[in-house]
C-alpha positions as CSV (number, residue, x, y, z in Angstrom):
1,M,-61.8,-42.2,-86.2
2,V,-61.4,-45.9,-86.5
3,L,-59.2,-45.3,-89.5
4,L,-56.9,-42.9,-87.4
5,R,-56.4,-45.4,-84.6
6,K,-55.1,-47.9,-87.1
7,L,-52.5,-45.4,-88.5
8,P,-48.9,-45.7,-87.3
9,W,-47.6,-43.3,-84.5
10,N,-45.2,-41.4,-86.8
11,F,-48.0,-40.7,-89.1
12,L,-49.8,-38.7,-86.4
13,G,-47.1,-35.9,-86.6
14,S,-49.0,-34.2,-89.4
15,W,-52.3,-35.2,-91.1
16,T,-55.0,-33.6,-93.1
17,R,-58.7,-34.5,-93.5
18,Q,-61.5,-33.0,-95.4
19,C,-64.2,-31.3,-93.4
20,A,-67.9,-30.7,-94.3
21,H,-67.1,-27.6,-96.4
22,P,-65.5,-28.7,-99.6
23,C,-63.2,-25.6,-99.8
24,R,-61.8,-25.7,-96.3
25,M,-58.9,-28.0,-95.2
26,I,-58.0,-28.3,-91.5
27,H,-54.3,-29.0,-90.8
28,T,-53.5,-30.3,-87.2
29,D,-50.1,-30.8,-85.7
30,F,-49.3,-31.4,-81.9
31,V,-46.4,-28.9,-82.1
32,Y,-48.6,-26.0,-83.1
33,M,-51.1,-26.8,-80.4
34,K,-48.7,-25.7,-77.6
35,R,-48.6,-22.0,-76.4
36,R,-45.7,-20.0,-77.6
37,K,-43.2,-18.6,-75.0
38,T,-42.8,-14.9,-74.6
39,A,-39.5,-13.2,-74.9
40,E,-39.1,-12.9,-71.1
41,E,-39.8,-16.6,-70.6
42,R,-37.3,-17.5,-73.3
43,K,-34.5,-15.4,-71.6
44,A,-35.3,-16.7,-68.1
45,Q,-33.1,-19.4,-66.6
46,R,-34.7,-22.8,-66.7
47,I,-35.5,-24.1,-63.2
48,I,-35.7,-27.8,-62.7
49,E,-37.9,-28.9,-59.7
50,Y,-37.5,-32.3,-58.2
51,S,-40.0,-34.0,-56.1
52,P,-38.8,-34.5,-52.5
53,K,-37.4,-37.9,-51.7
54,K,-39.2,-40.1,-49.2
55,S,-37.2,-40.6,-46.0
56,N,-37.5,-43.6,-43.7
57,K,-35.8,-41.8,-40.8
58,I,-37.7,-40.9,-37.7
59,V,-38.1,-37.2,-37.0
60,L,-36.6,-36.5,-33.5
61,D,-37.7,-33.8,-31.2
62,G,-35.1,-31.6,-29.4
63,T,-31.3,-31.9,-29.0
64,V,-29.5,-33.3,-25.9
65,D,-26.0,-32.2,-25.0
66,V,-24.0,-35.2,-24.0
67,W,-20.4,-35.9,-23.1
68,R,-18.3,-39.0,-22.3
69,N,-18.5,-40.3,-18.7
70,M,-21.6,-38.3,-17.8
71,T,-23.8,-39.6,-15.0
72,V,-27.4,-40.7,-15.4
73,A,-28.6,-37.7,-13.4
74,E,-26.6,-35.3,-15.7
75,L,-28.2,-37.0,-18.7
76,A,-31.6,-36.4,-17.2
77,N,-30.9,-32.8,-16.6
78,S,-29.5,-32.3,-20.1
79,A,-32.5,-34.0,-21.7
80,E,-34.9,-32.0,-19.4
81,K,-36.5,-35.3,-18.4
82,S,-37.2,-36.8,-15.0
83,L,-34.7,-39.2,-13.6
84,E,-37.4,-41.9,-13.4
85,H,-38.1,-41.4,-17.1
86,I,-34.5,-41.9,-18.1
87,Q,-34.2,-45.0,-15.8
88,E,-37.3,-46.5,-17.4
89,V,-35.9,-46.0,-20.9
90,M,-32.6,-47.6,-19.8
91,L,-34.4,-50.8,-19.0
92,Y,-34.9,-51.3,-22.8
93,V,-31.3,-50.4,-23.7
94,P,-28.8,-53.3,-24.0
95,G,-25.5,-53.0,-22.1
96,V,-26.9,-51.1,-19.1
97,D,-26.4,-52.9,-15.8
98,D,-26.8,-50.1,-13.2
99,L,-29.6,-47.6,-13.1
100,D,-28.3,-45.5,-10.2
101,S,-28.3,-41.7,-10.6
102,V,-24.5,-41.5,-10.0
103,T,-23.6,-44.2,-12.5
104,R,-21.3,-43.0,-15.2
105,L,-22.0,-43.9,-18.8
106,H,-18.6,-44.6,-20.4
107,D,-19.9,-45.9,-23.8
108,M,-21.2,-43.3,-26.2
109,K,-23.2,-45.9,-28.1
110,V,-25.2,-46.6,-25.0
111,I,-25.8,-42.8,-24.5
112,K,-26.9,-42.5,-28.1
113,N,-29.3,-45.4,-27.8
114,I,-30.9,-43.9,-24.6
115,V,-31.3,-40.5,-26.3
116,E,-32.9,-41.9,-29.4
117,K,-35.4,-44.0,-27.4
118,C,-36.4,-40.8,-25.7
119,G,-37.3,-39.5,-29.2
120,M,-34.5,-37.0,-29.3
121,K,-31.1,-36.5,-30.9
122,M,-27.8,-35.9,-29.2
123,K,-25.0,-33.4,-29.6
124,I,-21.5,-34.2,-28.2
125,V,-20.0,-31.2,-26.3
126,A,-17.2,-30.7,-23.8
127,P,-18.0,-31.4,-20.2
128,P,-19.0,-28.3,-18.1
129,S,-15.8,-28.4,-16.0
130,S,-13.5,-28.9,-19.0
131,A,-11.6,-25.6,-18.4
132,E,-10.5,-26.8,-14.9
133,V,-9.6,-30.2,-16.3
134,I,-7.5,-28.5,-19.1
135,V,-5.6,-26.4,-16.5
136,K,-4.9,-29.4,-14.3
137,D,-3.7,-31.4,-17.3
138,K,-1.5,-28.7,-18.8
139,D,-0.2,-27.0,-15.7
140,V,1.5,-28.4,-12.6
141,F,0.6,-27.6,-9.0
142,P,1.9,-28.5,-5.5
143,R,0.8,-31.9,-4.2
144,P,-1.9,-32.1,-1.5
145,P,-0.6,-32.2,2.1
146,A,1.1,-35.4,3.0
147,A,-0.3,-37.8,5.6
148,P,1.1,-37.4,9.1
149,E,2.7,-40.8,9.0
150,D,4.7,-39.8,5.9
151,M,6.2,-36.7,7.6
152,E,9.7,-36.5,9.1
153,T,11.3,-33.9,11.2
154,R,13.5,-31.3,9.4
155,H,15.7,-28.5,10.6
156,P,14.0,-25.1,10.8
157,I,14.4,-22.2,8.3
158,V,15.3,-19.0,10.3
159,T,15.3,-15.5,8.6
160,V,17.4,-12.8,10.2
161,M,15.7,-9.4,9.6
162,G,15.9,-5.9,10.9
163,H,17.0,-2.3,10.1
164,V,20.2,-1.5,8.1
165,D,23.4,-1.6,10.1
166,H,21.8,-3.2,13.1
167,G,24.2,-6.2,13.0
168,K,22.3,-8.9,11.1
169,T,25.1,-10.1,9.0
170,T,27.7,-9.8,11.8
171,L,25.5,-12.1,13.9
172,L,25.4,-14.7,11.2
173,D,29.2,-14.4,10.7
174,T,29.7,-15.2,14.3
175,L,27.3,-18.1,14.2
176,R,29.0,-19.8,11.2
177,G,32.5,-18.6,11.8
178,A,32.9,-16.8,8.5
179,S,33.3,-13.1,7.6
180,V,30.6,-12.0,5.1
181,A,30.0,-8.5,6.3
182,A,33.5,-7.4,5.4
183,G,32.9,-8.6,1.8
184,E,29.6,-6.7,1.3
185,A,29.9,-3.5,-0.7
186,G,29.4,-0.5,1.6
187,G,29.1,-2.8,4.6
188,I,25.4,-3.5,3.8
189,T,23.8,-6.8,2.6
190,Q,22.4,-6.5,-0.9
191,H,21.5,-10.1,-1.5
192,I,19.6,-12.8,0.4
193,G,22.2,-15.2,1.8
194,A,21.0,-18.7,2.5
195,F,23.2,-21.2,4.3
196,T,23.1,-24.0,6.9
197,V,24.7,-23.6,10.4
198,D,25.7,-26.5,12.6
199,L,24.9,-25.5,16.2
200,E,26.9,-26.7,19.2
201,S,24.0,-29.0,20.2
202,G,24.5,-30.9,16.9
203,E,21.3,-29.5,15.3
204,K,21.2,-27.8,12.0
205,V,19.5,-24.5,11.2
206,T,19.1,-22.9,7.8
207,F,19.6,-19.1,8.0
208,L,18.4,-16.5,5.6
209,D,20.2,-13.1,5.7
210,T,18.0,-10.4,4.1
211,P,18.9,-6.8,3.3
212,G,17.8,-4.2,5.8
213,H,17.6,-1.0,3.8
214,A,14.5,0.4,2.2
215,A,15.4,-0.5,-1.4
216,F,15.1,-4.3,-0.7
217,S,11.6,-4.5,0.8
218,A,10.5,-7.1,-1.8
219,M,13.4,-9.3,-0.9
220,R,12.6,-9.1,2.8
221,A,9.0,-10.1,2.0
222,R,10.3,-13.2,0.2
223,G,12.4,-14.0,3.2
224,A,9.3,-13.8,5.4
225,N,7.2,-15.9,3.2
226,C,9.5,-19.0,3.2
227,T,10.6,-19.1,6.8
228,D,9.6,-20.9,9.9
229,I,11.0,-18.4,12.5
230,I,12.0,-14.8,12.2
231,V,14.8,-13.4,14.3
232,L,14.3,-9.6,14.5
233,V,17.6,-7.8,15.2
234,V,17.3,-4.4,16.9
235,A,20.2,-2.3,17.8
236,G,20.2,-1.3,21.5
237,E,21.3,2.2,20.9
238,D,19.0,2.9,18.0
239,G,15.8,1.2,19.1
240,V,12.8,0.8,16.7
241,M,13.5,2.1,13.2
242,Q,11.5,2.1,9.9
243,Q,12.5,-1.3,8.7
244,T,11.9,-2.7,12.2
245,R,8.2,-1.7,11.9
246,E,8.1,-3.2,8.4
247,V,9.5,-6.6,9.6
248,V,6.9,-6.7,12.4
249,S,4.1,-6.1,10.0
250,L,5.5,-8.8,7.6
251,A,5.7,-11.3,10.4
252,Q,2.2,-10.5,11.6
253,E,0.7,-10.9,8.1
254,A,2.6,-14.2,7.5
255,K,1.8,-15.4,11.0
256,V,5.4,-16.4,11.6
257,P,6.7,-16.8,15.1
258,M,9.3,-14.2,16.1
259,I,12.3,-14.0,18.3
260,I,13.8,-10.6,19.1
261,A,17.6,-10.2,19.5
262,I,18.6,-6.8,21.0
263,N,22.1,-6.3,19.6
264,K,25.1,-4.1,20.5
265,I,24.5,-4.3,24.2
266,D,28.3,-3.9,24.6
267,K,28.0,-0.2,23.6
268,P,27.6,2.2,26.5
269,E,24.8,4.0,24.8
270,A,22.7,0.8,24.5
271,N,19.4,0.9,26.4
272,V,17.7,-2.5,26.5
273,E,14.6,-1.4,28.4
274,R,14.0,1.6,26.2
275,T,14.2,-0.8,23.1
276,K,11.7,-3.1,24.7
277,Q,9.3,-0.2,25.4
278,G,9.5,0.8,21.7
279,L,8.8,-2.8,20.6
280,M,5.7,-3.1,22.9
281,Q,4.4,0.2,21.4
282,L,4.2,-1.7,18.1
283,G,1.8,-4.2,19.7
284,L,4.3,-7.0,20.5
285,G,3.7,-9.0,23.6
286,L,7.2,-9.6,25.0
287,E,8.0,-12.4,27.4
288,G,8.0,-11.0,31.0
289,H,5.6,-8.3,29.9
290,G,2.4,-10.4,29.5
291,G,3.4,-11.9,26.1
292,D,5.1,-15.0,24.7
293,I,7.7,-13.4,22.3
294,Q,11.2,-14.2,23.6
295,V,13.8,-11.4,23.8
296,V,17.5,-12.2,24.0
297,P,20.1,-9.3,24.5
298,I,23.2,-10.1,22.5
299,S,26.4,-8.7,21.2
300,A,27.0,-10.1,17.7
301,L,30.5,-8.6,17.5
302,K,31.8,-10.1,20.8
303,G,29.6,-13.3,20.8
304,T,27.7,-12.4,24.0
305,N,24.6,-14.6,24.7
306,L,24.7,-16.2,21.2
307,T,24.4,-19.7,22.8
308,E,21.3,-18.5,24.6
309,L,19.9,-17.3,21.2
310,T,20.6,-20.6,19.5
311,E,19.0,-22.5,22.3
312,T,15.9,-20.3,22.1
313,I,15.7,-20.9,18.3
314,S,16.1,-24.7,18.9
315,A,13.4,-24.7,21.6
316,Q,11.0,-22.7,19.4
317,A,11.5,-25.1,16.5
318,T,10.9,-28.1,18.8
319,M,7.7,-26.6,20.1
320,M,6.5,-26.0,16.6
321,G,7.3,-29.6,15.5
322,I,8.5,-28.7,12.1
323,K,8.1,-31.7,9.7
324,A,8.2,-32.3,6.0
325,D,7.7,-35.0,3.4
326,F,11.0,-36.4,2.2
327,K,9.5,-38.5,-0.6
328,G,7.9,-37.8,-4.0
329,F,8.3,-34.9,-6.3
330,V,10.4,-32.0,-5.2
331,E,8.9,-28.6,-4.2
332,G,10.9,-25.5,-3.2
333,I,11.2,-21.7,-3.4
334,V,13.8,-19.7,-5.4
335,I,15.6,-17.4,-2.9
336,E,17.9,-15.8,-5.5
337,S,19.0,-16.2,-9.1
338,R,22.0,-15.1,-11.0
339,V,24.1,-15.7,-14.2
340,D,27.6,-17.1,-13.7
341,K,30.2,-16.4,-16.5
342,Y,31.3,-20.0,-16.5
343,R,28.5,-22.1,-15.1
344,G,25.5,-20.3,-16.7
345,K,22.2,-19.6,-15.0
346,L,22.0,-20.5,-11.3
347,S,19.4,-20.3,-8.6
348,T,19.6,-20.5,-4.8
349,T,16.7,-22.6,-3.8
350,I,15.4,-23.9,-0.5
351,V,13.8,-27.4,-0.8
352,T,10.5,-27.5,1.1
353,R,9.3,-31.0,0.1
354,G,10.8,-34.1,-1.4
355,T,14.5,-34.9,-2.0
356,L,16.2,-33.1,-4.9
357,R,18.8,-35.1,-6.9
358,K,20.8,-34.7,-10.1
359,G,18.8,-35.2,-13.3
360,A,15.5,-33.9,-11.8
361,I,13.3,-31.9,-14.2
362,L,12.2,-28.7,-12.5
363,V,9.8,-25.9,-13.5
364,S,9.7,-22.5,-11.9
365,G,7.3,-20.0,-13.5
366,V,8.2,-20.0,-17.2
367,A,11.8,-21.3,-16.5
368,F,12.8,-25.0,-16.9
369,A,15.8,-26.9,-15.7
370,K,17.4,-30.3,-15.9
371,V,19.5,-30.4,-12.8
372,R,23.2,-30.8,-13.7
373,G,24.6,-30.1,-10.3
374,L,23.8,-29.2,-6.7
375,I,26.2,-27.0,-4.7
376,D,25.9,-26.0,-1.0
377,H,26.7,-22.6,0.4
378,T,30.4,-23.4,0.9
379,G,30.8,-24.3,-2.8
380,K,30.9,-28.1,-2.3
381,P,28.9,-30.4,-4.6
382,L,26.0,-32.3,-3.2
383,E,24.4,-35.6,-4.3
384,S,21.0,-34.7,-2.8
385,A,19.2,-32.0,-0.9
386,T,16.5,-32.7,1.7
387,P,13.7,-30.3,2.9
388,G,15.0,-27.2,4.6
389,T,18.4,-27.3,2.8
390,P,19.5,-24.3,0.7
391,V,21.2,-25.4,-2.5
392,E,22.4,-23.8,-5.7
393,I,21.0,-25.5,-8.8
394,L,22.8,-25.7,-12.1
395,G,21.1,-26.4,-15.4
396,W,18.4,-23.7,-15.8
397,R,17.5,-23.0,-19.5
398,E,16.0,-19.7,-18.5
399,L,16.7,-17.6,-15.3
400,P,14.0,-18.2,-12.7
401,L,12.6,-15.3,-10.8
402,A,13.3,-14.9,-7.1
403,G,10.3,-15.8,-5.0
404,E,8.9,-18.2,-7.6
405,Q,7.9,-21.8,-6.6
406,V,9.9,-24.7,-7.9
407,L,8.1,-27.9,-8.8
408,E,9.4,-31.2,-10.2
409,V,7.7,-32.9,-13.2
410,E,8.0,-36.3,-14.7
411,N,9.9,-35.6,-17.9
412,E,11.0,-32.8,-20.3
413,Q,7.9,-33.2,-22.5
414,K,5.7,-32.4,-19.5
415,A,7.9,-29.4,-18.5
416,N,7.8,-28.0,-22.1
417,S,4.0,-28.4,-22.1
418,V,3.7,-26.6,-18.7
419,I,5.9,-23.7,-19.9
420,R,4.0,-23.2,-23.1
421,F,0.7,-23.2,-21.2
422,R,2.0,-20.7,-18.6
423,K,3.4,-18.4,-21.3
424,G,0.1,-18.4,-23.2
425,K,-1.8,-17.7,-19.9
426,E,0.6,-14.8,-19.2
427,M,0.0,-13.4,-22.6
428,S,-3.8,-13.7,-22.3
429,D,-3.8,-12.1,-18.9
430,K,-1.6,-9.3,-20.2
431,I,-4.0,-8.7,-23.1
432,E,-6.9,-8.6,-20.6
433,N,-5.2,-6.2,-18.3
434,D,-4.1,-3.9,-21.2
435,R,-7.6,-3.8,-22.7
436,E,-8.9,-1.1,-20.4
437,A,-5.8,1.0,-21.1
438,I,-6.2,0.6,-24.8
439,L,-9.9,1.6,-24.7
440,K,-9.0,4.6,-22.6
441,K,-6.4,5.7,-25.2
442,E,-8.8,5.2,-28.0
443,L,-11.4,7.4,-26.3
444,E,-8.9,10.1,-25.7
445,H,-7.8,9.9,-29.3
446,L,-11.3,10.1,-30.6
447,E,-12.1,13.1,-28.4
448,K,-9.0,14.9,-29.6
449,Y,-9.8,14.1,-33.2
450,R,-13.4,15.3,-32.9
451,A,-12.3,18.5,-31.3
452,E,-9.8,19.2,-34.0
453,R,-12.3,18.3,-36.7
454,D,-14.9,20.6,-35.3
455,A,-12.4,23.4,-35.1
456,R,-11.4,22.9,-38.7
457,R,-15.0,22.9,-39.8
458,K,-15.6,26.2,-38.1
459,K,-12.6,27.9,-39.7
460,G,-13.5,26.7,-43.2
461,F,-11.5,25.0,-45.8
462,F,-9.0,27.6,-46.7
463,K,-8.3,28.9,-43.2
464,S,-7.7,25.4,-41.9
465,R,-5.1,24.6,-44.4
466,P,-1.6,24.3,-42.8
467,D,1.0,26.9,-43.3
468,G,4.1,25.4,-44.9
469,P,5.1,21.8,-45.3
470,R,3.7,19.0,-43.2
471,Q,7.1,18.4,-41.5
472,K,6.9,21.8,-39.8
473,E,3.7,20.7,-38.0
474,I,5.3,17.6,-36.6
475,Q,7.5,18.6,-33.7
476,D,9.6,16.3,-31.6
477,D,9.1,16.2,-27.8
478,P,11.5,18.9,-26.5
479,T,11.6,17.4,-23.0
480,P,15.0,16.1,-22.1
481,R,15.4,12.4,-21.5
482,V,17.8,9.9,-20.0
483,N,18.0,6.4,-21.5
484,M,19.5,3.7,-19.4
485,I,20.4,0.0,-19.5
486,L,20.6,-1.9,-16.2
487,K,22.6,-5.1,-15.7
488,G,22.9,-6.7,-12.2
489,D,24.6,-9.7,-10.6
490,V,21.4,-11.3,-9.2
491,H,17.7,-11.0,-9.9
492,G,17.0,-9.6,-6.4
493,S,19.3,-6.7,-6.9
494,V,17.9,-5.8,-10.3
495,E,14.4,-6.1,-8.9
496,A,15.2,-3.8,-6.0
497,I,16.7,-1.2,-8.3
498,L,13.7,-1.4,-10.6
499,N,11.4,-0.9,-7.6
500,V,13.3,2.3,-6.8
501,L,13.1,3.5,-10.4
502,D,9.3,2.9,-10.3
503,T,9.1,5.8,-7.8
504,Y,10.4,8.3,-10.4
505,D,7.8,11.1,-10.7
506,D,9.6,14.0,-12.5
507,F,8.6,13.0,-16.0
508,E,7.4,16.6,-16.9
509,N,10.9,17.9,-16.6
510,C,12.9,14.9,-17.8
511,R,12.0,11.5,-19.3
512,L,13.6,8.4,-17.7
513,N,13.5,5.5,-20.2
514,I,14.7,2.0,-19.2
515,V,15.8,0.5,-22.5
516,H,16.7,-2.9,-21.2
517,Y,17.5,-4.7,-17.9
518,G,18.7,-8.1,-17.1
519,V,21.0,-10.3,-15.0
520,G,24.6,-11.0,-15.9
521,N,27.7,-9.3,-17.3
522,V,27.5,-6.5,-19.8
523,S,27.4,-8.1,-23.3
524,E,28.1,-6.9,-26.8
525,G,24.4,-6.8,-27.4
526,D,24.0,-4.4,-24.5
527,V,26.7,-2.2,-26.0
528,E,25.0,-2.1,-29.4
529,L,21.7,-1.3,-27.8
530,A,23.3,1.5,-25.8
531,K,24.8,3.0,-29.0
532,T,21.5,2.8,-30.8
533,F,19.5,4.5,-28.1
534,N,22.3,6.8,-26.7
535,A,21.8,5.1,-23.4
536,I,24.0,4.8,-20.3
537,I,24.8,1.3,-19.1
538,Y,24.6,0.9,-15.3
539,A,26.5,-2.2,-14.3
540,F,25.7,-3.3,-10.7
541,S,28.4,-5.7,-9.4
542,V,29.0,-7.2,-12.8
543,D,31.8,-7.2,-15.4
544,S,31.6,-4.3,-17.9
545,S,34.9,-4.7,-19.7
546,V,33.2,-5.3,-23.0
547,A,31.6,-1.8,-22.8
548,V,34.8,-0.2,-21.7
549,K,36.6,-1.6,-24.8
550,S,33.8,-0.4,-27.1
551,R,34.0,3.1,-25.5
552,A,30.4,2.9,-24.6
553,S,29.0,5.0,-21.7
554,V,29.1,2.6,-18.8
555,R,29.1,3.2,-15.0
556,D,30.0,0.6,-12.5
557,F,28.5,0.5,-9.0
558,N,28.2,-2.0,-6.2
559,V,26.1,0.0,-3.8
560,I,22.5,0.9,-4.7
561,Y,22.7,4.3,-3.1
562,H,25.6,5.3,-5.2
563,L,23.9,4.2,-8.4
564,I,20.7,6.1,-7.6
565,N,22.6,9.2,-6.7
566,D,24.6,9.1,-9.9
567,L,21.3,8.7,-11.9
568,K,19.8,11.7,-10.1
569,E,22.9,13.8,-11.0
570,E,22.6,12.6,-14.7
571,I,18.9,13.6,-14.7
572,S,19.7,17.0,-13.1
573,S,22.4,17.7,-15.8
574,K,19.8,17.2,-18.5
575,L,17.5,19.9,-17.1
576,P,17.8,23.3,-18.7
577,V,19.4,26.2,-16.9
578,L,17.0,28.6,-15.3
579,Q,17.5,32.4,-15.3
580,V,16.8,33.7,-11.8
581,E,16.3,37.4,-11.1
582,E,18.6,38.9,-8.5
583,I,17.6,42.3,-7.2
584,V,20.7,44.6,-7.0
585,G,19.1,47.9,-6.0
586,E,15.9,49.7,-5.5
587,A,14.8,53.4,-5.8
588,N,11.8,55.5,-5.3
589,I,10.5,57.8,-8.1
590,L,10.2,61.3,-6.7
591,Q,9.5,63.4,-9.7
592,I,8.9,63.1,-13.5
593,F,10.7,65.4,-15.9
594,K,9.9,66.0,-19.6
595,I,13.0,67.1,-21.6
596,T,13.6,67.6,-25.3
597,E,16.4,65.9,-27.1
598,G,16.5,67.2,-30.7
599,R,12.9,67.1,-31.8
600,K,11.9,64.3,-29.5
601,E,10.5,64.6,-26.0
602,V,11.8,62.1,-23.5
603,T,11.0,61.2,-19.9
604,V,13.5,61.4,-17.1
605,L,12.8,60.0,-13.7
606,G,14.1,61.7,-10.7
607,C,14.8,59.0,-8.1
608,R,16.5,58.3,-4.8
609,C,18.3,55.0,-4.2
610,T,16.8,53.3,-1.1
611,K,18.4,49.9,-1.2
612,G,21.5,48.4,-2.8
613,V,23.2,49.8,-5.8
614,L,21.8,50.9,-9.2
615,R,24.0,50.0,-12.1
616,K,23.5,51.4,-15.6
617,K,24.3,48.1,-17.5
618,F,21.7,46.1,-15.6
619,Q,17.9,45.7,-16.3
620,Y,15.2,47.7,-14.6
621,K,11.5,47.3,-13.9
622,I,9.0,49.8,-12.6
623,L,6.4,48.6,-10.1
624,R,3.1,50.2,-9.0
625,Q,1.5,48.5,-6.1
626,N,3.7,45.4,-6.7
627,E,2.5,45.2,-10.3
628,I,5.1,45.5,-13.1
629,I,4.3,48.2,-15.6
630,Y,7.6,48.4,-17.4
631,T,10.7,46.3,-18.0
632,G,13.8,47.3,-19.9
633,G,17.2,49.0,-19.8
634,L,18.5,52.6,-19.3
635,D,19.8,55.0,-21.9
636,S,21.3,57.3,-19.4
637,M,22.1,57.5,-15.6
638,R,23.2,60.9,-14.2
639,H,24.2,62.2,-10.8
640,L,23.7,66.0,-10.8
641,K,25.0,66.8,-14.3
642,N,27.5,64.0,-14.6
643,E,27.0,60.7,-16.4
644,V,27.7,57.8,-14.0
645,D,27.7,54.0,-14.1
646,S,26.3,53.3,-10.6
647,I,24.4,55.0,-7.8
648,K,24.8,54.0,-4.2
649,T,22.2,54.0,-1.4
650,D,20.7,57.4,-0.3
651,T,21.8,59.1,-3.4
652,E,19.6,61.1,-5.8
653,C,19.9,60.5,-9.5
654,G,18.2,60.9,-12.9
655,L,17.3,57.8,-14.9
656,K,16.2,57.8,-18.6
657,P,14.6,54.4,-19.5
658,K,14.7,53.0,-23.0
659,D,11.4,53.0,-24.9
660,L,9.3,54.0,-22.0
661,A,5.7,53.6,-23.3
662,C,3.8,53.7,-20.0
663,E,2.9,56.6,-17.8
664,V,5.0,56.8,-14.7
665,K,3.8,58.5,-11.5
666,P,5.7,59.8,-8.5
667,G,5.6,57.1,-5.8
668,D,6.3,54.2,-8.1
669,V,9.3,52.0,-7.4
670,I,12.0,51.1,-9.8
671,Q,14.2,48.1,-9.3
672,C,17.6,47.2,-10.7
673,F,18.0,43.5,-11.3
674,T,20.3,41.0,-13.1
675,L,19.6,37.5,-14.5
676,N,21.8,34.8,-13.2
677,D,22.0,31.2,-14.5
678,K,20.9,28.6,-12.0
679,T,21.3,24.8,-12.5
680,Q,18.2,22.8,-11.8
681,T,18.1,19.6,-9.7
682,T,15.4,16.9,-10.1
683,S,12.6,16.8,-7.6
684,W,12.7,13.0,-7.5
685,D,13.0,11.6,-4.0
686,P,13.4,7.8,-4.0
687,G,12.8,7.6,-0.3
688,F,16.4,7.2,1.1
């Protein structure tokens, strides 16, 4: 062994020595001393295992949600520690000066140091109220109410409301010395007119003239929502009508003071006291009858008592102390919007706060404008518009909706950001609202599919195979339809017509499809759309010369009643013609005869005509106890032995029906009838 230790290392690879037995040699090698691998071990993938590295980091217990500008109390709640524990830890954190519970921690390094000294780790998250912060940052809202010392007196906004043809527009014409009623189509107001009137006292009043008929209830609601005083015009000879009740309910819901003007007192049939009684039945407390609502009898046509009415309005406004903030960003309400052929998209807006000037950046709904011009109700340009002033705004990129709020923003970048946010919110709200309808449709589809599948399984494979090609199974909806495109002069008119169309309820007989609607003149795109869908273009107070040149189906109207009546006639013309039975004559069967013609036995009915006339060429039906047992024609009609074409009342005759397969008995009734075509009319009633 001593000798082996002295041998070099490479010599140990293989060596041989002689053992005690002279014939046995022992060969040793360190390679052959290792265990051989099996076939499975040789095929297996070699896995290298590494020993874990030693870490010098401290293992922290728990995770704390933190965010920038959080308070000490919020940090304690998030860490689920007591406030005293966090404050004690903060004593050993550099950079902490105030330990109060409401102190905000602005530095994230300080927050991290506090959390680590508590033996925990932190996770940066959004603050709990981040959703509200995002909305406030990306959207724009009206400013908080101004301080009383910043408010200044403004002229009132007065809305004239009432039933159709009670003299609202005539009253305003007399007040401002202009004739508007004569220019209205059909003598009725179909827009909201906003204008300022200078009274004899030197004061200014902004008047809103709203339509009075039923189709424009939404426009009247907008007039009530942006007004200070409502003047309810009631005709002395008509009294309280449907729209009168509606205006009273609008005023009570909006809590707007009301002044009642009983008009047309110059007519002999006018009865002021009866009108007052009708108003008190609506729950109105009139002045002189235990209430405070002032009533002024007037004649708008002759100008009677108009001075008293204006003084009443001025006194009411003075009592209310109407004030507004003339400084800061502008706020307003869109009264009406339209598209002008030369000036583009316009909106009539009443300023409610701030002073509007050229160059202002405005946002209304998802519409954006950089004000290029301000125009008053007379068509004159303005440099600025103060609260309470109606003004027409030029420069809208998109048409704002009537009734929307108008807000001023700092710059175009802010306006674009607000519009993108609002469009995204509208889309998400629409998706949320449509989700229930989509789920309902899916359930209906699944139920129908499962029912059809079960029916096919019961029939078997070969019986459930369709007869003929697949195209024969797919049938188009045979129900007639009317496709229409609506173009109007202003948004309010289009909205009113759409509200009327929403009442359509005769879909089972005829489909009514609104392909497209919008504000402005009829364009070439509308014409192409009408040709594609075979639609009728209804042009309401707009230019339709493009459609006339293209020979498209276009119909011009300027009164909503006429448009709806034409649409009803168009729907009725699409309905199929009905065949209506008309009873011509009636006879009693007295006796049954069996005769032989050739080799065939036929039945002849001996009858007496009791009503009308029996004619051979018409159809007949036999009734037994009001139940029809036979329907068909006649082969022969005889009186005595003569073949005749007709039988009059109280005359006996013999009738031989065609293919009589039922058993007829004496006492049965036979009727002669004819089928007449009758055109159908739609059952749709729009309410006026």
